[in-house]
C-alpha positions in Angstrom: -57.6 50.2 26.1 -60.2 49.0 23.5 -58.9 47.5 20.3 -60.6 48.3 17.1 -60.2 45.8 14.2 -60.7 47.2 10.8 -61.5 45.0 7.8 -60.6 46.1 4.3 -61.7 44.6 1.1 -58.9 44.5 -1.4 -60.0 44.2 -5.0 -59.1 40.9 -6.6 -58.6 39.0 -3.4 -61.9 37.2 -3.1 -60.1 33.8 -2.5 -61.3 32.2 -5.7 -60.5 28.5 -6.3 -60.5 27.6 -9.9 -60.2 23.9 -10.9 -61.8 21.3 -13.2 -64.6 19.2 -11.8 -62.7 16.1 -12.8 -59.6 17.2 -10.8 -61.8 17.9 -7.7 -63.6 14.6 -7.8 -60.4 12.6 -8.5 -58.6 14.4 -5.7 -61.4 13.5 -3.2 -61.5 9.9 -4.5 -57.7 9.4 -4.4 -57.3 10.7 -0.8 -60.2 8.8 0.8 -59.7 5.2 -0.3 -61.3 2.5 1.8 -59.4 -0.7 1.4 -60.9 -4.1 1.5 -58.1 -6.5 2.5 -58.2 -10.0 1.0 -55.1 -11.6 2.6 -54.5 -15.3 2.1 -50.7 -15.7 2.7 -47.5 -14.0 3.8 -48.3 -10.8 1.9 -51.1 -10.2 4.3 -48.5 -9.9 7.1 -46.7 -7.2 5.1 -50.1 -5.5 4.5 -50.7 -5.5 8.3 -47.2 -4.0 8.8 -48.1 -1.3 6.3 -51.2 -0.4 8.3 -49.3 -0.4 11.6 -47.7 2.6 13.3 -44.3 2.4 11.6 -45.5 2.9 8.0 -49.1 4.0 8.7 -50.9 4.2 5.4 -53.6 6.2 7.2 -51.7 9.3 6.2 -52.8 8.5 2.6 -56.4 8.6 3.6 -56.7 4.8 4.0 -57.2 4.5 7.8 -60.6 3.0 7.5 -60.3 -0.7 6.8 -63.6 -1.7 5.1 -64.2 -5.4 5.9 -67.5 -5.1 4.1 -67.3 -5.0 0.3 -70.3 -2.7 0.1 -68.3 0.0 1.9 -65.0 -0.4 0.1 -63.5 1.0 -3.0 -60.1 -0.6 -3.3 -59.6 -4.4 -3.1 -56.1 -5.4 -2.1 -55.5 -9.1 -2.8 -52.5 -10.0 -0.7 -51.4 -13.6 -1.3 -52.0 -16.6 -3.4 -55.5 -17.3 -4.7 -56.6 -21.0 -4.9 -59.3 -21.9 -7.4 -61.7 -22.6 -4.5 -61.4 -18.9 -3.5 -61.7 -17.5 -7.1 -65.6 -17.3 -6.9 -65.3 -15.6 -3.5 -63.0 -12.8 -4.6 -65.2 -12.3 -7.7 -68.3 -12.0 -5.5 -66.5 -9.5 -3.3 -65.5 -7.5 -6.3 -69.0 -7.6 -7.7 -70.5 -6.4 -4.4 -68.2 -3.3 -4.3 -69.8 -0.2 -5.5 -68.4 2.0 -8.3 -65.9 3.5 -8.5 -63.6 0.6 -7.4 -60.0 -0.4 -8.0 -57.9 -3.5 -7.4 -54.3 -3.8 -6.2 -52.6 -7.2 -6.8 -50.0 -7.5 -4.0 -47.1 -10.0 -4.4 -46.0 -12.5 -7.0 -48.6 -15.1 -6.1 -51.6 -12.8 -6.7 -50.0 -11.3 -9.8 -48.7 -14.5 -11.6 -49.2 -17.5 -9.3 -45.7 -17.2 -8.0 -43.9 -20.4 -7.3 -47.3 -22.3 -7.3 -47.5 -23.3 -10.9 -49.9 -26.1 -10.3 -53.5 -27.2 -10.8 -54.7 -25.6 -7.5 -53.6 -22.0 -7.9 -55.0 -19.2 -10.1 -52.1 -18.0 -12.2 -52.9 -14.3 -11.8 -56.0 -12.7 -10.4 -56.4 -10.5 -13.5 -58.2 -13.5 -15.0 -60.8 -13.1 -12.3 -61.0 -9.4 -11.6 -59.5 -6.4 -13.5 -56.3 -5.2 -11.8 -55.2 -1.6 -11.6 -51.8 -1.8 -9.8 -49.4 -4.7 -9.5 -47.0 -4.7 -6.5 -44.1 -7.1 -7.2 -42.2 -9.0 -4.6 -42.4 -12.3 -2.6 -43.5 -10.8 -0.3 -43.2 -7.1 -1.1 -42.1 -4.9 1.7 -44.5 -2.3 3.2 -42.6 0.4 1.1 -43.6 -1.5 -2.0 -47.3 -1.5 -1.1 -47.1 2.2 -0.2 -45.6 2.9 -3.6 -48.4 0.9 -5.2 -50.9 3.0 -3.3 -49.2 6.2 -4.6 -49.4 4.8 -8.2 -53.1 4.1 -7.7 -53.5 7.7 -6.5 -51.7 8.9 -9.7 -54.0 6.7 -11.8 -57.2 7.9 -10.2 -56.1 11.5 -10.6 -55.6 10.9 -14.3 -59.2 9.6 -14.9 -62.0 11.7 -16.4 -65.7 11.4 -15.9 -66.1 11.9 -19.6 -64.4 8.6 -20.6 -67.1 6.3 -21.9 -67.1 2.8 -20.4 -64.7 3.7 -17.6 -67.1 2.5 -14.9 -68.7 -0.3 -16.8 -68.8 -3.6 -15.0 -66.9 -6.4 -16.5 -69.1 -9.5 -16.3 -67.8 -13.1 -16.4 -68.4 -15.3 -19.4 -70.2 -18.7 -19.4 -67.0 -20.4 -18.1 -66.8 -18.0 -15.1 -63.8 -16.2 -16.6 -63.0 -12.6 -17.3 -60.7 -13.5 -20.2 -61.3 -16.3 -22.8 -59.3 -19.5 -22.2 -57.3 -19.0 -25.5 -56.1 -15.5 -24.3 -55.2 -16.8 -20.8 -53.1 -19.6 -22.4 -51.4 -17.1 -24.6 -50.6 -14.8 -21.7 -49.2 -17.6 -19.6 -47.2 -19.2 -22.5 -43.8 -17.4 -21.9 -43.7 -18.7 -18.3 -44.0 -22.3 -19.3 -47.4 -22.9 -17.7 -48.0 -26.5 -18.5 -51.3 -26.8 -16.7 -53.4 -24.5 -19.0 -55.0 -21.9 -16.7 -58.5 -22.9 -15.7 -58.0 -26.3 -17.3 -58.9 -24.5 -20.6 -57.2 -26.9 -22.9 
């Protein structure tokens, strides 16, 4: 018996997809992040656990670990940052193409943690602009996953029409992103006696 398939065109069912161009671009960007891991301490172990089979952040479109900054769009600083590595992380950030984002993972990357001394950067936001801070010492993989979801939310809220959104943020003559007076003012409540970047 020969089957005959009939096709009918129903008016109003042309499968239209209506959306804003911003929403489409941001959806694609948020769900295909290529992370550039910059792990220097115990937070890097938690980062590896997040990428392993139990937590598997590949389900968020991050399965491709980009160990080349020119092929990455999200820098994850996992661990403390000594002053000797500050120019390195800034060079990596500068080599990443736009659009790019930064996740500061753990207390050491975000504020210097317990290392309030002359050798440690007291927060990587003085070197590179940070989009999401993940607290903890070290944060669990669930914390990093939540930070990734917050980054997704931030990306989906961006607009291509915002002026200056993708402008590079060059360093000043001292090699800082923020002026020394502002860095000292930010670190003041925490009793930072060393004056970040030996600015005083």
